[in-house]
N, C-alpha and C positions, 0 to 999 in steps of 0.2 A: 172809665173811672176818671174823675176829675182830680187834679192835683191842686192842693192849696198852695198857691204861689208863695205866700208869706212864710208858711211853715217849711216849704221846700228850700227856700233861700236861707232861712235860719239854720236848717240842718246842714246845708252846704257850708255856710260860714263857720259853724261850730266844728265841723270835721276838719276843715282846712286850718282853723285856728289851733286845734289840738295837734295836728301834724307839724305845723309851724313851730309851736312851743317846744315839742319834743326834739325837733331837728335843731332848733336854736340852742337848746341845752346840750345836746350831743356835740355840736360844733364848739360850743363854749368849753365843755369839758375837755375836748381834744386840745383846744388852745391852752387851757390852764395846765393840762398834763405836760404839754411841750414846754410851757414856760416854767413849770416847777423844777425842771432840770437846772434852771439858772438859779443861783443863790439868792437873788434879790426878790424872788417871788415866794415868800414863806407863808403868807396868809392866803390859803386856798379859797376860803369863803369870799373874801374881798376880790380875789383874782377872778373867781368864777362870775361874780356879779359884774365885774368890769368887762369880762369877756362877753357875757350875754348882751351887754349894752354897747359893745364895740361897733363902731360904724361899719366896719368891713362885714361883720356878721349880719348886721341889720340890712345892709345892701343886698347881701346874698339871699337872705330870707325874703326880702321884698320882691326880688326878681323871681325867686322860686315859688313863693306862695301868694303874695298880695296881688301881683299883676295877673297871674292866671285866674285867681279868684274874681277879680274885677271883670275879666273877659267872660268867665263862666256865668256870673250873675247877669251880665248884659245879654248873654245868649238866652238865659232863662226868661228875661223880660221880653226879648224879641219873640221867643217861642210862644209865650203867653199871648202876646199881642196878635201874632199870626193865627193862633188857635181861636182867639176871641173873634177876630175878623172872619175866619172861616165859619165859625159857628153862627155868627150873625148873618152871613150870606146864606147859609143853609136854611136858617129859620126865617129869613126875611120874606114877608108876604106883602108885596107891594099892593097898594090900593089905589083907587082912582082909575080914570080912563086909560086905555092902552094908547101909547103914542104912535 
């Protein structure tokens, strides 16, 4: 069975993006909840948006999702190239005189 590399990579990207979005929102909710204990954080909606875009959360999410995704996509590319080369070698029918 052949795998459509483009579709496979798109699926991987979409799954990781969904996990990253959910994890980011969860971490942001946690930060807002902790911050709401303090009196100057009364606007939960604004606080949540600020927390989602917080550089600390963005760094955590990049390390947790973006970097592994980049490595995984690179492995897919390498695997496809290896399989393509293997298939080419298996199907190669040299012509011309024997050396």
